[in-house]
C-alpha positions as CSV (number, residue, x, y, z in Angstrom):
1,M,199.3,-15.6,43.4
2,A,197.7,-16.4,46.8
3,S,200.0,-17.5,49.6
4,R,200.1,-21.0,50.7
5,V,198.6,-22.0,53.9
6,I,200.6,-24.8,55.6
7,V,199.7,-26.3,59.0
8,H,202.1,-28.2,61.2
9,V,200.8,-30.5,63.9
10,D,203.2,-31.6,66.7
11,M,202.0,-33.9,69.5
12,D,203.1,-32.8,73.0
13,A,205.6,-35.2,74.6
14,F,204.0,-37.9,72.6
15,F,205.5,-41.1,74.1
16,A,205.4,-39.9,77.6
17,A,201.8,-38.4,77.2
18,I,200.6,-41.9,76.0
19,A,202.1,-43.5,79.1
20,Q,200.4,-40.9,81.4
21,R,197.1,-41.3,79.5
22,D,197.1,-45.1,79.8
23,D,198.2,-45.2,83.5
24,P,196.5,-42.6,85.7
25,A,199.1,-43.2,88.4
26,L,201.7,-41.5,86.2
27,R,199.7,-38.3,85.6
28,G,201.4,-35.2,87.1
29,R,204.6,-37.1,87.7
30,P,208.0,-36.9,85.9
31,V,208.0,-39.7,83.3
32,I,210.9,-40.9,81.2
33,V,210.3,-43.2,78.2
34,G,213.1,-45.3,77.0
35,G,216.2,-47.2,78.0
36,H,216.5,-50.9,78.9
37,S,217.9,-50.2,82.4
38,V,219.2,-47.3,84.4
39,N,222.6,-47.8,82.8
40,R,221.5,-48.5,79.2
41,G,219.9,-46.5,76.5
42,V,218.7,-43.0,76.0
43,V,215.6,-41.0,76.7
44,A,213.1,-41.4,73.9
45,S,210.6,-38.9,75.4
46,A,210.1,-37.0,78.6
47,S,207.0,-35.7,80.2
48,Y,206.8,-31.9,80.8
49,E,207.1,-32.6,84.5
50,A,210.5,-34.3,83.8
51,R,211.6,-31.6,81.4
52,A,211.2,-29.2,84.3
53,H,214.3,-31.0,85.8
54,G,216.3,-30.5,82.6
55,I,215.6,-33.9,81.0
56,R,215.6,-34.0,77.3
57,S,215.1,-36.5,74.5
58,A,218.4,-38.3,73.5
59,M,219.9,-37.8,76.9
60,P,221.5,-40.9,78.5
61,I,219.1,-42.6,80.9
62,H,221.7,-42.5,83.8
63,R,222.0,-38.8,83.4
64,A,218.3,-38.3,83.4
65,I,218.0,-40.3,86.6
66,E,220.8,-38.2,88.1
67,L,218.8,-35.0,87.4
68,C,215.5,-36.4,88.6
69,P,216.0,-39.6,90.8
70,H,212.2,-39.9,91.5
71,A,211.3,-40.0,87.8
72,V,209.3,-43.0,86.6
73,R,210.9,-44.9,83.7
74,V,208.7,-46.6,81.3
75,P,209.5,-48.8,78.3
76,V,208.9,-47.9,74.7
77,Q,205.5,-49.3,73.5
78,M,206.0,-49.2,69.8
79,E,202.8,-50.9,68.7
80,T,200.8,-48.5,70.9
81,Y,202.5,-45.6,69.2
82,R,201.7,-47.1,65.8
83,E,198.0,-47.5,66.7
84,V,197.8,-43.9,67.9
85,H,199.6,-42.7,64.7
86,R,197.0,-44.5,62.5
87,E,194.3,-42.6,64.4
88,L,196.1,-39.4,63.8
89,V,196.5,-40.0,60.2
90,V,192.8,-40.5,59.7
91,I,192.2,-37.2,61.5
92,W,194.8,-35.3,59.5
93,Q,193.4,-36.6,56.2
94,S,189.9,-35.5,57.1
95,F,191.2,-31.9,57.2
96,S,193.3,-31.9,54.0
97,P,194.0,-34.2,51.1
98,L,197.7,-33.3,51.2
99,V,199.3,-34.6,54.4
100,E,203.0,-35.3,54.9
101,S,203.5,-37.5,58.0
102,V,207.0,-36.7,59.3
103,A,207.0,-39.0,62.2
104,F,204.6,-40.8,64.6
105,D,203.8,-37.5,66.3
106,E,203.9,-34.7,63.6
107,A,202.7,-33.9,60.2
108,Y,202.3,-31.1,57.7
109,L,198.9,-30.3,56.1
110,D,198.6,-28.1,53.0
111,M,195.4,-26.2,53.6
112,T,195.8,-23.8,50.6
113,G,192.4,-23.0,49.2
114,C,190.5,-24.8,52.0
115,E,189.5,-21.6,53.7
116,R,186.6,-21.2,51.3
117,L,185.2,-24.6,52.5
118,M,186.4,-24.7,56.1
119,G,186.7,-21.0,57.2
120,P,189.8,-19.1,58.5
121,V,192.9,-21.1,59.2
122,E,192.9,-20.2,62.9
123,G,189.5,-21.7,63.5
124,V,190.5,-24.8,61.5
125,A,193.7,-25.2,63.5
126,R,191.8,-25.0,66.8
127,H,189.2,-27.5,65.6
128,L,192.0,-29.8,64.5
129,R,193.6,-29.6,67.9
130,E,190.2,-30.2,69.6
131,R,189.5,-33.2,67.3
132,I,192.9,-34.8,68.2
133,L,192.2,-34.4,71.9
134,A,188.7,-35.8,71.6
135,V,189.7,-38.9,69.6
136,T,193.1,-39.8,71.2
137,R,192.9,-38.0,74.6
138,L,196.3,-36.4,73.8
139,S,197.3,-32.8,73.4
140,A,198.8,-31.3,70.3
141,S,200.4,-28.0,69.3
142,V,199.3,-26.5,66.0
143,G,201.1,-23.8,64.0
144,A,200.3,-22.4,60.6
145,G,202.1,-20.1,58.1
146,S,203.0,-19.6,54.4
147,S,205.6,-22.4,54.4
148,K,206.6,-25.6,56.2
149,L,209.3,-23.6,58.0
150,M,206.8,-21.0,59.3
151,A,204.3,-23.6,60.3
152,K,206.9,-25.6,62.2
153,V,208.4,-22.6,64.1
154,A,204.8,-21.6,64.9
155,S,203.9,-25.0,66.4
156,K,207.1,-24.9,68.4
157,A,206.4,-21.5,69.8
158,A,202.8,-22.6,70.6
159,K,203.9,-25.5,72.8
160,P,202.4,-27.0,74.8
161,A,198.8,-27.4,73.6
162,G,198.6,-24.1,71.8
163,V,197.7,-22.7,68.4
164,L,199.7,-20.0,66.7
165,I,199.2,-18.5,63.2
166,I,201.9,-16.4,61.4
167,P,200.1,-14.4,58.7
168,A,201.6,-14.2,55.2
169,G,203.9,-11.2,54.9
170,D,204.8,-11.1,58.6
171,E,207.4,-13.9,58.3
172,E,210.5,-11.7,58.8
173,A,208.9,-9.4,61.4
174,W,207.9,-12.3,63.4
175,L,211.1,-14.3,63.1
176,H,213.7,-11.6,63.6
177,P,213.3,-10.9,67.4
178,R,213.3,-14.7,68.2
179,P,216.4,-16.7,69.3
180,V,218.2,-18.7,66.6
181,S,217.3,-21.9,68.7
182,L,213.8,-21.6,67.3
183,L,215.0,-22.5,63.7
184,P,214.9,-26.2,62.8
185,G,218.3,-27.9,62.9
186,V,219.9,-25.2,65.2
187,G,220.9,-27.3,68.1
188,P,223.2,-26.6,71.0
189,R,226.4,-26.9,69.0
190,M,225.2,-24.7,66.3
191,Q,224.0,-22.1,68.8
192,E,227.5,-22.1,70.4
193,K,229.1,-21.5,67.0
194,L,226.7,-18.6,66.2
195,A,227.1,-17.1,69.7
196,R,230.9,-17.0,69.1
197,L,230.1,-14.9,66.1
198,G,227.8,-12.6,68.1
199,I,224.7,-14.0,66.6
200,H,221.9,-14.7,69.1
201,T,218.7,-13.7,67.3
202,V,217.2,-14.7,63.9
203,G,217.3,-11.0,62.9
204,Q,221.1,-10.9,63.5
205,L,221.4,-14.0,61.4
206,A,219.3,-12.6,58.5
207,H,221.7,-9.5,58.2
208,L,224.7,-11.7,57.4
209,D,225.5,-12.4,53.8
210,W,225.3,-16.1,52.7
211,P,229.0,-16.3,51.6
212,F,230.0,-15.4,55.2
213,L,227.6,-18.1,56.5
214,E,228.9,-20.6,54.0
215,A,232.5,-19.9,54.9
216,H,231.7,-20.7,58.6
217,F,229.1,-23.5,58.2
218,G,229.4,-25.0,54.8
219,E,226.3,-26.1,53.0
220,A,224.3,-25.5,56.3
221,G,225.1,-21.8,56.0
222,L,222.8,-21.6,52.9
223,D,220.0,-23.1,54.9
224,L,220.5,-20.7,57.8
225,H,220.5,-17.7,55.3
226,R,217.2,-19.0,53.8
227,M,215.5,-19.7,57.1
228,A,216.4,-16.4,58.6
229,R,214.4,-14.7,55.9
230,G,211.5,-17.1,56.3
231,H,212.0,-18.6,52.8
232,D,210.9,-22.2,52.3
233,P,209.6,-23.4,48.9
234,R,209.4,-27.1,49.9
235,P,206.0,-28.6,49.0
236,V,203.9,-30.8,51.4
237,H,204.8,-34.2,50.0
238,P,202.5,-37.1,51.0
239,G,204.8,-40.1,51.7
240,G,204.7,-43.4,49.9
241,P,205.3,-46.8,51.4
242,P,208.2,-47.4,53.7
243,K,211.6,-48.2,52.2
244,S,212.5,-50.6,55.0
245,V,210.9,-52.2,58.0
246,G,213.0,-53.3,61.0
247,G,213.7,-53.2,64.7
248,E,216.5,-53.7,67.2
249,R,216.9,-54.8,70.8
250,T,219.4,-53.5,73.3
251,F,220.2,-56.0,76.1
252,D,220.1,-55.2,79.8
253,R,223.2,-57.4,80.0
254,D,225.6,-58.2,77.1
255,S,225.0,-61.7,75.9
256,A,226.8,-64.4,74.0
257,D,224.1,-67.0,74.7
258,P,223.0,-68.4,71.2
259,V,219.6,-69.4,72.7
260,I,218.9,-65.8,73.8
261,L,220.2,-64.4,70.5
262,R,218.1,-66.8,68.4
263,R,215.0,-66.0,70.5
264,I,215.5,-62.3,70.1
265,L,215.9,-62.6,66.3
266,L,212.8,-64.6,66.1
267,D,210.8,-62.0,68.0
268,L,212.2,-59.3,65.7
269,A,211.4,-61.4,62.6
270,C,207.8,-61.9,63.8
271,D,207.3,-58.1,64.3
272,V,208.9,-57.4,60.9
273,G,206.8,-60.1,59.1
274,Y,203.6,-58.7,60.8
275,R,204.4,-55.2,59.7
276,L,205.2,-56.2,56.1
277,R,201.9,-57.9,55.8
278,R,200.0,-54.9,57.3
279,Y,201.7,-52.7,54.7
280,R,201.0,-55.3,52.0
281,L,204.8,-55.5,51.2
282,A,207.4,-58.1,50.7
283,A,211.1,-57.9,51.1
284,R,214.0,-58.8,48.9
285,T,216.8,-58.0,51.3
286,V,217.4,-59.0,54.9
287,T,219.9,-57.2,57.1
288,V,221.2,-58.0,60.6
289,K,223.0,-55.5,62.8
290,V,225.1,-56.4,65.9
291,R,227.0,-54.2,68.4
292,D,229.9,-55.6,70.3
293,G,229.5,-55.2,74.1
294,K,233.1,-54.3,74.7
295,T,234.2,-52.2,71.8
296,F,230.8,-50.8,70.8
297,Q,231.7,-51.6,67.2
298,T,228.6,-52.0,65.0
299,L,228.5,-54.5,62.1
300,E,225.9,-55.1,59.5
301,R,225.5,-58.1,57.1
302,S,222.9,-58.2,54.3
303,M,221.5,-61.0,52.1
304,T,219.4,-60.7,48.9
305,L,216.7,-63.3,48.7
306,T,215.9,-65.4,45.6
307,M,212.2,-64.3,45.9
308,P,210.5,-61.5,48.0
309,T,209.0,-62.6,51.3
310,Q,206.9,-61.5,54.2
311,D,207.2,-64.9,56.0
312,E,208.7,-64.5,59.4
313,D,210.2,-68.0,59.4
314,I,212.2,-67.2,56.2
315,L,213.2,-63.9,57.7
316,H,214.4,-65.5,60.9
317,G,216.3,-68.3,59.1
318,R,218.2,-65.9,56.9
319,A,218.8,-63.5,59.8
320,W,220.3,-66.3,61.9
321,D,222.7,-67.1,59.0
322,L,223.7,-63.5,58.8
323,L,224.2,-63.2,62.5
324,G,226.7,-66.1,62.3
325,R,228.7,-64.1,59.7
326,A,228.7,-60.9,61.8
327,W,229.2,-62.5,65.2
328,E,232.0,-64.6,66.7
329,G,230.4,-66.7,69.4
330,Q,232.9,-65.7,72.1
331,R,232.0,-62.1,71.9
332,A,229.1,-60.8,74.1
333,L,226.7,-58.5,72.2
334,R,225.1,-55.4,73.4
335,L,222.5,-55.0,70.6
336,V,220.9,-57.1,67.8
337,G,218.8,-55.7,65.0
338,L,216.9,-57.0,61.9
339,S,215.5,-55.1,59.0
340,A,213.9,-55.9,55.7
341,S,214.3,-53.8,52.6
342,G,214.1,-53.9,48.8
343,L,210.3,-53.8,49.3
344,V,207.7,-54.7,46.7
345,H,203.9,-54.8,46.8
346,D,202.7,-58.3,48.0
347,G,200.6,-58.6,44.8
348,Q,203.9,-59.4,43.1
349,L,204.5,-62.4,45.3
350,A,202.4,-64.6,42.9
351,L,205.0,-63.8,40.1
352,F,207.7,-65.3,42.2
353,D,205.9,-68.0,44.1
354,P,203.0,-69.5,42.0
355,G,202.8,-72.5,44.2
356,G,201.4,-70.5,47.1
357,R,201.2,-71.6,50.8
358,E,197.5,-71.2,51.4
359,G,197.4,-72.9,54.8
360,K,200.1,-70.9,56.4
361,Q,198.9,-67.7,54.9
362,A,195.4,-68.3,56.4
363,L,197.0,-68.9,59.8
364,L,199.1,-65.7,59.6
365,K,196.0,-63.8,58.5
366,A,194.1,-65.0,61.5
367,I,197.0,-64.1,63.9
368,D,197.5,-60.7,62.3
369,G,193.8,-60.0,62.8
370,L,194.2,-60.7,66.5
371,R,197.3,-58.5,66.7
372,S,195.6,-55.6,64.9
373,R,192.6,-55.7,67.3
374,H,194.4,-56.4,70.6
375,G,198.1,-55.4,70.1
376,A,201.1,-57.2,68.8
377,A,201.8,-58.9,72.1
378,V,198.5,-60.8,72.2
379,V,199.9,-63.7,70.2
380,R,203.6,-64.7,70.3
381,R,205.6,-67.7,69.4
382,A,206.4,-69.9,72.3
383,A,210.0,-69.9,71.1
384,C,210.0,-66.1,71.7
385,L,209.2,-66.4,75.4
386,S,211.9,-66.3,78.0
387,E,211.9,-68.6,81.0
388,K,210.5,-65.7,83.1
389,E,207.5,-65.5,80.8
């Protein structure tokens, strides 16, 4: 049986690269994406100029600023990332009918059998990278191998903006001299544990029996054993519709002001409603999340609706009720979140709501059209605007 040919595409410093693409003044400068202030939040993405100072994703913002005081901090632009992701999906699907989108910025493509139509995989991978650059003006790293594991480690080794192919049959020979940090899921803590056992390379890991690894790492030991030998039977699995749609907001300053909290919930509800309609989905369940500003305790409250909805006013009304259950008005909050789940296709709405709301639906359709063409912020409820806006 012929070996599979799997390609992994990973965009380079995706969020930060978009910021530099859209603002020429940021090009060549250390850029940090994320955080609501110097003292709040974590790094969502860092440009390669920032990474040279030791800044990494998930690092607290205040620590990143300590490492590079002259770094430029920019906010997360989720709608922009979604727009670029939609462009990427179109490109990926033009190369293979089997695409598994893992996140905004990465995907697996099953190219097995495509060589007869498109030529050798190395040429296809280079063409794919060039096509992404031409359409999005963003760089990507592309790896290919006989499995998802090998394709992913190849793209990681090819960064930034490179292409690397690991031929079938060369998996162990290629992997074994490499450091264990190259394997997916082997972060700093796992590296420390392995180092204490004298394991620094994938080859050293491969020569250990899985019972030994299981004794030290539990179920993760079996994954380490499998990866060290280059084994990964997982298929490329095209994803279905999302299981939930939501968002959250971390405040610059903790707040117990009901006016502010209600406005934030409405803003979140408008975004969730818009995304549900774009996906042609409706939600049966609404969930609100709050985080206490003093104790950092996080609470969630959910409600099942009598009929599925994609109406932001209904989402907002139920969310406000739930917030009252999760929040005592004297407590200042650090974070508020809203999500919708129990999703059904919007064609099923007619079964639950035969009366319809034609006028409002027409208005929402017009507003959604403007948002799709010009960005989600082009039309906002007046009630969502702060006094500064």
